[in-house]
C-alpha positions as CSV (number, residue, x, y, z in Angstrom):
1,X,0.2,-0.1,-0.2
2,X,1.2,3.7,-0.9
3,X,1.4,5.9,2.1
4,X,-0.4,9.4,1.6
5,X,1.1,11.7,4.1
6,X,-0.4,14.6,2.3
7,X,-4.0,13.3,2.9
8,X,-3.5,13.0,6.7
9,X,-6.4,15.0,8.5
10,X,-8.0,15.6,5.1
11,X,-11.8,15.3,4.9
12,X,-12.4,13.1,1.6
13,X,-15.2,11.6,-0.2
14,X,-14.5,8.3,-2.2
15,X,-17.3,7.4,-5.0
16,X,-16.9,3.9,-6.5
17,X,-15.8,1.0,-4.4
18,X,-14.4,-1.6,-7.2
19,X,-10.8,-2.4,-7.2
20,X,-9.3,1.1,-7.5
21,X,-11.7,2.9,-5.3
22,X,-11.4,0.7,-2.4
23,X,-7.6,0.6,-2.6
24,X,-7.9,4.5,-2.6
25,X,-10.3,4.4,0.4
26,X,-8.2,2.2,2.4
27,X,-4.8,4.0,1.7
28,X,-6.6,7.2,2.8
29,X,-7.6,5.7,5.8
30,X,-4.5,4.3,6.8
31,X,-2.9,7.6,5.9
32,X,-5.0,9.5,8.5
33,X,-7.7,11.1,6.3
34,X,-11.4,11.4,7.2
35,X,-13.3,9.2,4.4
36,X,-16.8,8.8,3.7
37,X,-17.3,6.4,1.0
38,X,-20.2,5.2,-1.3
39,X,-21.1,2.9,-4.4
40,X,-24.5,2.6,-5.8
41,X,-23.7,-1.4,-5.7
42,X,-24.9,-2.9,-2.7
43,X,-22.3,-5.8,-2.8
44,X,-19.5,-3.2,-3.2
45,X,-20.8,-1.4,-0.1
46,X,-21.0,-4.4,1.7
47,X,-17.1,-5.6,0.7
48,X,-15.9,-2.1,1.6
49,X,-17.8,-1.9,5.0
50,X,-16.2,-5.4,5.6
51,X,-12.8,-3.9,5.1
52,X,-13.8,-1.2,7.9
53,X,-14.4,1.6,5.2
54,X,-16.8,4.3,6.6
55,X,-19.9,4.1,4.2
56,X,-22.3,7.0,3.6
57,X,-24.7,7.8,1.0
58,X,-23.1,10.4,-0.8
59,X,-26.2,11.3,-2.6
60,X,-27.9,12.5,0.6
61,X,-24.7,13.5,2.6
62,X,-23.8,17.2,2.9
63,X,-20.4,17.8,1.0
64,X,-19.9,21.2,2.1
65,X,-17.4,20.2,5.0
66,X,-15.2,18.0,2.4
67,X,-12.3,19.0,0.3
68,X,-11.9,16.4,-2.1
69,X,-14.0,13.7,-4.2
70,X,-12.0,10.8,-5.4
71,X,-14.0,9.2,-8.2
72,X,-13.6,5.7,-9.7
73,X,-12.9,6.4,-13.4
74,X,-15.8,4.6,-14.5
75,X,-18.0,7.1,-13.2
76,X,-18.9,9.9,-15.6
77,X,-18.5,13.5,-14.1
78,X,-19.0,15.2,-17.6
79,X,-20.5,13.6,-20.7
80,X,-23.0,12.1,-21.3
81,X,-24.2,13.0,-18.0
82,X,-22.6,13.5,-14.6
83,X,-23.2,11.2,-11.9
84,X,-25.3,13.0,-9.4
85,X,-22.8,13.1,-6.7
86,X,-20.0,14.4,-9.1
87,X,-22.2,17.1,-10.1
88,X,-23.0,18.0,-6.6
89,X,-19.1,18.0,-5.6
90,X,-18.5,20.2,-8.6
91,X,-21.3,22.6,-7.8
92,X,-19.8,22.7,-4.0
93,X,-16.2,23.4,-5.3
94,X,-14.7,20.1,-4.4
95,X,-11.7,19.0,-6.4
96,X,-12.5,15.8,-8.1
97,X,-9.7,13.8,-8.7
98,X,-8.5,9.6,-9.3
99,X,-6.4,7.5,-7.2
100,X,-3.7,8.3,-9.8
101,X,-3.4,12.0,-8.8
102,X,-3.2,10.7,-4.9
103,X,-0.1,8.7,-6.1
104,X,1.1,11.6,-7.6
105,X,0.9,13.7,-4.3
106,X,2.5,10.8,-2.3
107,X,5.8,12.1,-2.7
108,X,7.5,8.7,-3.7
109,X,10.4,10.1,-5.3
110,X,10.3,7.2,-7.9
111,X,10.2,7.5,-11.5
112,X,7.0,7.5,-13.3
113,X,6.2,6.4,-16.7
114,X,2.6,6.9,-18.1
115,X,1.4,4.7,-21.0
116,X,-1.8,5.3,-23.2
117,X,-3.3,4.5,-26.4
118,X,-6.4,3.0,-27.8
119,X,-4.9,-0.4,-28.3
120,X,-1.8,-2.2,-27.2
121,X,-1.3,-0.2,-23.8
122,X,-1.5,-3.2,-21.8
123,X,0.9,-5.2,-23.8
124,X,3.2,-2.0,-23.6
125,X,2.8,-1.5,-20.0
126,X,3.4,-5.1,-19.1
127,X,6.5,-5.2,-21.7
128,X,8.0,-2.2,-20.1
129,X,7.7,-3.6,-16.6
130,X,9.3,-7.0,-18.0
131,X,12.1,-5.2,-19.4
132,X,13.1,-3.4,-16.3
133,X,12.9,-6.4,-14.3
134,X,14.7,-8.6,-16.4
135,X,17.5,-5.9,-16.2
136,X,17.7,-5.9,-12.5
137,X,15.6,-2.8,-12.1
138,X,13.2,-2.2,-9.2
139,X,9.8,-1.5,-11.1
140,X,6.0,-2.1,-10.7
141,X,3.1,-2.0,-13.1
142,X,-0.4,-0.9,-12.5
143,X,-3.4,1.5,-13.1
144,X,-5.7,0.7,-15.7
145,X,-4.0,-2.8,-15.9
146,X,-2.6,-4.9,-13.2
147,X,-3.2,-3.7,-9.5
148,X,-4.8,-0.3,-8.6
149,X,-1.8,2.1,-8.3
150,X,-2.3,2.8,-4.5
151,X,-2.4,-1.3,-3.7
152,X,1.2,-1.3,-5.2
153,X,4.4,-1.7,-2.9
154,X,6.6,1.6,-2.2
155,X,9.8,1.2,-4.4
156,X,11.6,4.1,-2.9
157,X,13.5,6.8,-4.8
158,X,15.1,4.2,-7.1
159,X,11.9,2.4,-8.2
160,X,9.8,3.0,-11.5
161,X,6.1,2.9,-11.6
162,X,4.8,1.8,-15.2
163,X,1.2,3.0,-15.3
164,X,-1.3,2.0,-18.0
165,X,-3.8,5.1,-18.2
166,X,-7.1,5.0,-19.6
167,X,-8.9,8.2,-21.2
168,X,-11.0,8.0,-18.4
169,X,-8.3,8.2,-15.6
170,X,-6.2,11.0,-17.5
171,X,-9.1,13.2,-16.9
172,X,-8.8,12.8,-13.3
173,X,-5.0,13.7,-13.0
174,X,-4.1,17.3,-12.4
175,X,-0.4,17.2,-11.6
176,X,2.6,16.9,-14.0
177,X,3.9,13.3,-12.5
178,X,5.6,11.4,-15.5
179,X,8.9,11.2,-16.3
180,X,8.2,9.6,-19.4
181,X,4.8,9.6,-21.5
182,X,3.8,7.3,-24.0
183,X,1.0,7.6,-26.6
184,X,0.8,4.5,-28.9
185,X,-2.0,5.0,-31.4
186,X,-5.4,6.6,-31.4
187,X,-8.6,5.1,-32.8
188,X,-12.4,5.7,-32.4
189,X,-13.3,4.2,-28.9
190,X,-15.4,5.4,-25.8
191,X,-17.2,7.7,-28.0
192,X,-20.3,7.7,-25.7
193,X,-18.2,8.8,-22.7
194,X,-16.3,11.6,-24.4
195,X,-19.3,12.9,-26.9
196,X,-17.2,13.3,-29.8
197,X,-14.0,11.7,-31.4
198,X,-12.3,15.2,-30.9
199,X,-13.3,14.8,-27.1
200,X,-11.6,11.3,-26.9
201,X,-8.6,12.6,-28.7
202,X,-8.4,15.4,-26.4
203,X,-8.5,13.1,-23.2
204,X,-5.8,11.0,-24.8
205,X,-3.3,14.1,-25.4
206,X,-3.7,14.8,-21.6
207,X,-1.0,12.3,-21.1
208,X,1.5,14.7,-22.3
209,X,0.1,17.4,-20.3
210,X,0.9,15.3,-17.2
211,X,4.3,15.0,-18.1
212,X,7.1,16.8,-16.6
213,X,8.8,19.8,-18.6
214,X,12.0,18.5,-20.2
215,X,10.6,14.9,-20.0
216,X,10.8,12.5,-22.6
217,X,7.6,12.0,-25.0
218,X,7.3,8.8,-26.9
219,X,4.4,8.9,-29.5
220,X,3.5,6.6,-32.7
221,X,3.1,8.3,-35.9
222,X,1.1,5.4,-37.7
223,X,-2.0,7.4,-37.5
224,X,-3.3,10.9,-38.1
225,X,-4.4,11.5,-34.7
226,X,-1.0,11.0,-33.3
227,X,0.7,12.7,-36.0
228,X,-1.4,15.8,-35.3
229,X,-0.2,15.6,-31.5
230,X,3.5,15.0,-32.2
231,X,3.1,18.5,-34.3
232,X,1.7,20.2,-31.6
233,X,4.5,18.8,-29.2
234,X,7.1,19.9,-31.4
235,X,5.5,23.5,-31.6
236,X,5.7,23.4,-27.8
237,X,9.5,22.4,-27.8
238,X,9.5,21.6,-24.0
239,X,10.6,17.9,-24.1
240,X,12.5,15.3,-25.8
241,X,10.1,13.6,-28.2
242,X,10.9,10.0,-29.7
243,X,8.4,9.0,-32.5
244,X,7.8,5.2,-33.1
245,X,6.6,3.4,-36.0
246,X,5.7,-0.1,-37.1
247,X,5.4,1.0,-40.9
248,X,8.9,2.0,-41.6
249,X,11.8,4.4,-40.8
250,X,11.1,7.4,-38.9
251,X,13.9,9.9,-38.6
252,X,15.2,10.4,-34.9
253,X,13.0,7.5,-33.6
254,X,12.4,3.8,-33.1
255,X,10.8,1.9,-36.0
256,X,10.2,-1.6,-37.3
257,X,11.0,-2.7,-41.0
258,X,10.2,-6.0,-42.4
259,X,10.1,-7.4,-39.0
260,X,13.5,-5.7,-37.8
261,X,13.6,-3.3,-35.1
262,X,15.6,-0.1,-35.7
263,X,16.8,2.5,-33.6
264,X,17.6,6.3,-35.0
265,X,17.4,8.3,-31.8
266,X,21.1,9.0,-32.1
267,X,21.0,9.4,-35.7
268,X,22.8,5.7,-36.4
269,X,19.6,4.1,-37.8
270,X,21.2,1.0,-35.9
271,X,19.4,-2.4,-36.4
272,X,18.7,-3.8,-33.1
273,X,16.8,-7.3,-33.2
274,X,14.6,-9.2,-35.5
275,X,11.0,-9.3,-34.0
276,X,9.8,-12.1,-36.0
277,X,11.3,-14.4,-33.6
278,X,9.5,-13.0,-30.5
279,X,6.6,-15.3,-30.1
280,X,4.7,-13.4,-27.8
281,X,4.6,-10.4,-30.1
282,X,3.2,-11.5,-33.3
283,X,2.1,-9.0,-36.1
284,X,2.8,-5.2,-37.1
285,X,0.6,-4.0,-33.9
286,X,3.0,-5.6,-31.6
287,X,6.0,-4.6,-33.5
288,X,4.7,-0.9,-32.7
289,X,4.4,-2.0,-29.0
290,X,8.0,-3.6,-29.3
291,X,9.1,-0.1,-30.6
292,X,7.4,1.8,-27.8
293,X,8.8,-0.2,-25.2
294,X,12.3,-0.2,-26.5
295,X,12.4,3.6,-26.7
296,X,11.1,4.0,-23.2
297,X,13.6,1.4,-21.8
298,X,16.3,2.9,-23.9
299,X,15.5,6.4,-22.7
300,X,15.5,5.2,-19.2
301,X,19.0,3.9,-19.5
302,X,18.6,0.2,-19.9
303,X,21.0,-1.5,-22.2
304,X,20.2,-2.4,-26.0
305,X,21.2,-6.1,-25.3
306,X,19.2,-6.3,-22.0
307,X,16.1,-4.7,-24.0
308,X,16.5,-7.3,-26.7
309,X,16.8,-10.4,-24.3
310,X,13.6,-9.0,-22.4
311,X,11.5,-8.8,-25.8
312,X,12.5,-12.6,-26.3
313,X,11.5,-13.8,-23.2
314,X,8.3,-11.6,-22.8
315,X,5.4,-14.2,-22.2
316,X,2.6,-12.0,-23.6
317,X,-0.6,-11.4,-22.0
318,X,-3.8,-13.4,-21.3
319,X,-6.6,-12.5,-23.9
320,X,-4.3,-10.6,-26.1
321,X,-3.5,-13.0,-29.0
322,X,-3.0,-15.8,-26.3
323,X,-2.3,-19.0,-27.9
324,X,-4.4,-21.4,-25.7
325,X,-3.4,-24.5,-27.7
326,X,-3.1,-26.2,-30.9
327,X,-5.4,-29.3,-31.7
328,X,-5.0,-31.6,-34.7
329,X,-3.2,-28.9,-36.4
330,X,-5.3,-26.0,-35.8
331,X,-4.3,-23.1,-33.4
332,X,-7.0,-21.7,-31.0
333,X,-6.0,-18.2,-30.2
334,X,-7.8,-16.0,-27.5
335,X,-8.0,-12.5,-28.5
336,X,-10.9,-11.3,-26.3
337,X,-9.3,-8.1,-25.4
338,X,-10.1,-7.2,-29.0
339,X,-13.3,-5.3,-28.1
340,X,-13.4,-2.8,-31.1
341,X,-12.9,-3.1,-34.9
342,X,-9.2,-1.3,-34.7
343,X,-8.3,-4.0,-32.0
344,X,-9.6,-6.8,-34.1
345,X,-7.8,-6.0,-37.3
346,X,-4.5,-6.3,-35.5
347,X,-5.1,-10.1,-34.8
348,X,-6.8,-10.7,-38.5
349,X,-3.9,-9.5,-40.3
350,X,-1.6,-12.0,-38.4
351,X,-3.0,-15.2,-39.9
352,X,-3.8,-16.5,-43.4
353,X,-6.9,-19.1,-42.6
354,X,-9.2,-18.0,-40.0
355,X,-12.1,-19.3,-38.4
356,X,-13.7,-16.1,-36.7
357,X,-15.7,-15.9,-33.5
358,X,-16.9,-12.5,-33.4
359,X,-19.5,-10.3,-31.6
360,X,-21.0,-9.1,-28.3
361,X,-22.3,-5.7,-27.7
362,X,-21.5,-3.7,-30.6
363,X,-19.4,-0.6,-30.7
364,X,-20.0,2.6,-32.9
365,X,-18.6,1.9,-36.5
366,X,-19.1,-2.1,-36.4
367,X,-16.7,-4.0,-38.6
368,X,-17.1,-2.3,-41.8
369,X,-13.6,-1.2,-41.5
370,X,-12.3,-4.8,-41.4
371,X,-13.3,-5.5,-45.2
372,X,-10.0,-5.2,-46.6
373,X,-9.0,-8.2,-44.1
374,X,-12.0,-10.3,-45.0
375,X,-10.3,-12.6,-47.5
376,X,-8.1,-14.2,-44.4
377,X,-11.5,-15.2,-42.8
378,X,-12.5,-18.7,-44.0
379,X,-15.8,-18.5,-42.2
380,X,-17.2,-16.2,-39.4
381,X,-19.3,-17.7,-36.2
382,X,-21.3,-14.6,-34.9
383,X,-22.3,-14.3,-31.2
384,X,-24.2,-12.0,-29.1
385,X,-26.2,-8.6,-29.7
386,X,-24.0,-7.8,-32.9
387,X,-24.7,-11.1,-34.6
388,X,-27.3,-9.9,-37.1
389,X,-25.4,-6.5,-37.7
390,X,-22.1,-8.4,-38.3
391,X,-24.0,-10.5,-40.3
392,X,-25.1,-7.8,-42.8
393,X,-21.8,-6.5,-43.0
394,X,-20.3,-10.1,-44.1
395,X,-23.1,-11.0,-46.4
396,X,-21.8,-11.9,-49.6
397,X,-18.2,-11.6,-48.7
398,X,-17.6,-13.9,-46.0
399,X,-19.6,-17.4,-45.0
400,X,-20.9,-17.0,-41.9
401,X,-23.0,-18.7,-39.0
402,X,-25.1,-16.9,-36.5
403,X,-24.2,-19.1,-33.8
404,X,-25.5,-16.9,-30.7
405,X,-23.5,-18.4,-27.7
406,X,-19.6,-18.9,-27.5
407,X,-19.7,-22.4,-26.9
408,X,-21.7,-23.1,-29.8
409,X,-19.4,-20.8,-32.2
410,X,-16.3,-22.5,-30.8
411,X,-17.8,-26.1,-31.7
412,X,-19.0,-25.1,-35.0
413,X,-15.5,-23.6,-35.9
414,X,-13.8,-26.6,-34.5
415,X,-15.5,-29.0,-36.6
416,X,-15.4,-26.8,-39.9
417,X,-11.7,-26.5,-39.1
418,X,-11.1,-30.0,-38.7
419,X,-13.3,-31.2,-41.7
420,X,-11.3,-28.6,-44.2
421,X,-7.9,-29.3,-42.7
422,X,-6.4,-26.0,-44.1
423,X,-2.6,-25.1,-43.6
424,X,-2.2,-22.6,-40.9
425,X,-5.8,-22.7,-39.5
426,X,-6.5,-20.6,-36.7
427,X,-9.6,-20.4,-34.7
428,X,-9.7,-16.8,-33.5
429,X,-11.5,-15.4,-30.6
430,X,-11.4,-11.7,-31.6
431,X,-14.8,-10.3,-31.0
432,X,-14.5,-6.8,-32.3
433,X,-17.3,-6.0,-29.8
434,X,-17.7,-5.4,-26.1
435,X,-18.1,-8.5,-23.8
436,X,-21.1,-7.0,-21.4
437,X,-24.1,-8.7,-23.4
438,X,-23.1,-12.0,-22.1
439,X,-20.1,-11.7,-19.9
440,X,-19.0,-9.4,-16.8
441,X,-16.1,-8.3,-19.0
442,X,-13.7,-9.4,-21.9
443,X,-11.6,-11.2,-19.3
444,X,-14.4,-13.5,-18.2
445,X,-15.2,-14.2,-22.3
446,X,-11.7,-15.1,-22.7
447,X,-11.5,-17.2,-19.8
448,X,-14.8,-19.1,-20.9
449,X,-12.9,-19.7,-24.5
450,X,-9.9,-21.0,-22.9
451,X,-11.7,-23.4,-20.6
452,X,-13.5,-24.7,-23.6
453,X,-10.5,-25.2,-25.6
454,X,-8.8,-27.0,-22.8
455,X,-11.8,-29.2,-22.3
456,X,-11.6,-30.9,-26.0
457,X,-8.0,-30.6,-25.9
458,X,-7.4,-32.9,-23.1
459,X,-4.9,-30.4,-21.5
460,X,-5.0,-29.6,-17.8
461,X,-8.1,-27.6,-16.8
462,X,-10.3,-29.2,-19.4
463,X,-13.0,-32.0,-18.6
464,X,-13.5,-33.5,-22.1
465,X,-11.0,-35.3,-24.3
466,X,-11.0,-35.9,-27.8
467,X,-11.8,-39.4,-29.0
């Protein structure tokens, strides 16, 4: 737990008692703050009360004696409509912040690296942490991925915290806390929360506003939004900028060309590593992730040899093109984290013969943008609320089956792949949709896929064996 000495004696409300909110409340209480906490979910209130967190219905509480509202990032405070408690707090002049802002005020003395982007930020965060630890550096990862930041262990002034930052979290940080900031890419997402694409881009751009002057900004240049932000950063001229690309040479940056990683940050344009042999980093999107992680680690002073070795030993992440197993020559890949079309495109571009399981709670834009990748799809098995919409987009272009449920889709894909016996066949769960229509979250969806595959493969964790 991170001590928060600056909070001692403060009167603070905490709204939202999920993982990050509960960790924030506990850290504040342990640091001597007077806390009133609330969650609209009764089960979460009961769990917090069991942890000796004082519960008070903030909807009916006079907030005038309080100074701060610590808000869980999933709770809206502006668009589309602020939570009533957030609106009351703003009207009463309370500052509204998140747990990461509390971390910024903790006075740890440690180095902070902030990572954001629409896709790949969890992989980049984990990969940076893996590189640091493999090099013998004291580091911890957390935030939007991993433990809540205030549940992390104190690392001291020699430590490094690598924090994944969602657009929601970025809106709740007001301190310039990051020594190195990273923006990997931007594509449409969370428009319902931010109102417009411009609002979403502005939220992502905040990562650089929260970086120290004279710090380091690592930014992808493979999409137009990020290129525009790079131009703005160059005009500000208040920090070192390292551009990264998976699409070829970029002067003064780190890039990948034909699977080879190059470093041109010092003008030498040196070939660093072959990424095609890094099994947990397949495809151009992961090459972009590797370029970002290399740029950060190199800027932090880790040697190139140590970075390259760590890229090869990186085990990958669950639900991000996770190879669950190979059965009768067919690979089964869990990419449940692909909750939008842009994320699914990364996986669809990696394999030549795909039995695609897609669908769930649809997101704006659907899958029309994936049409250039349709030739790689042998057959689509569609699930959830998006099934009919996806079917209309695929009609006449890709053979499909409306399967409804994940188990039915996987069984159909398994049988068809076995009967056709194509070379390099992959059964790919990459839904291009959210999970909430049928699962608690993308992790639960991916876990279900993994269990089903292990069941018919006969691997540990399964209950059924092939005949």
